[in-house]
C-alpha atoms as one frame of an Amber mdcrd trajectory, in Angstrom:
protein
   9.157  31.071  16.349   7.153  28.224  17.163  10.154  25.848  17.214  11.719
  28.105  20.300   8.931  27.316  22.159   8.414  23.877  21.463   8.540  22.091
  25.023  11.008  19.235  23.416  13.554  22.127  22.490  12.926  24.008  25.819
  13.752  20.551  27.681  16.836  19.685  25.363  17.693  23.396  25.954  17.799
  23.380  29.617  19.553  19.718  29.725  22.442  21.172  27.718  22.547  23.850
  30.303  22.583  21.707  32.694  25.807  19.812  31.375  27.775  22.801  30.910
  29.808  22.409  33.946  32.969  23.832  35.937  35.395  21.447  34.137  36.169
  21.143  30.406  36.502  17.642  30.581  33.209  16.942  31.422  31.796  19.487
  29.163  34.013  17.501  26.457  31.912  14.141  27.554  28.380  15.559  28.379
  27.768  18.001  25.331  28.144  15.850  22.596  26.268  12.922  24.293  23.504
  15.157  24.869  23.449  16.348  20.939  23.647  13.190  19.421  22.638  10.684
  21.694  19.906  11.971  24.197  16.929  11.822  22.033  17.366   8.134  21.087
  17.926   7.089  24.753  14.947   4.832  25.946  13.184   6.573  29.299  14.891
   4.748  32.037  18.826   5.250  30.425  17.751   9.172  30.605  16.707   8.924
  34.071  20.156   7.069  34.822  21.680  10.222  33.037  19.893  12.537  34.922
  21.062  10.884  37.954  24.704  11.109  36.841  24.287  14.944  36.393  23.397
  15.092  39.823  26.819  14.098  40.898  29.488  16.735  42.030  31.883  17.374
  38.954  34.646  15.528  40.405  32.677  12.177  41.092  31.087  12.610  38.128
  34.452  12.830  36.510  35.760   9.904  38.356  32.842   7.803  36.922  32.916
   8.681  33.641  36.944   8.464  33.805  36.532   4.591  35.154  38.650   6.009
  38.654  35.885   5.136  40.699  32.552   2.920  40.422  29.246   4.718  40.895
  27.382   3.383  43.850  24.411   2.491  41.749  25.884  -0.009  39.782  22.546
   0.814  37.689  24.724   3.765  36.245  27.444   1.713  34.629  25.456   1.259
  31.347  24.902   5.247  30.591  28.386   5.800  31.941  29.367   3.822  28.941
  27.379   5.108  26.789  28.390   8.809  27.504  32.005   7.308  26.975  31.371
   5.645  23.804  30.348   8.903  22.080  33.505  10.825  22.725
């Protein structure tokens, strides 16, 4: 029971929920990334990932598919990391 109430588990569950999007393609990119890689990111990279999650689905997909670069070039690092987990 204490495992469920652990703030770290709660944060991760919220993040996993936030990664569930309206597009299967995004789910297939984001969910494995959170499960397998997110915990090992630096604080700055985690902030970048959260910034990506603020994008609308279509804009996020275009960035992750390298069809359109993000306006903030600092996000290119996290985009590469997400793409490399697939």
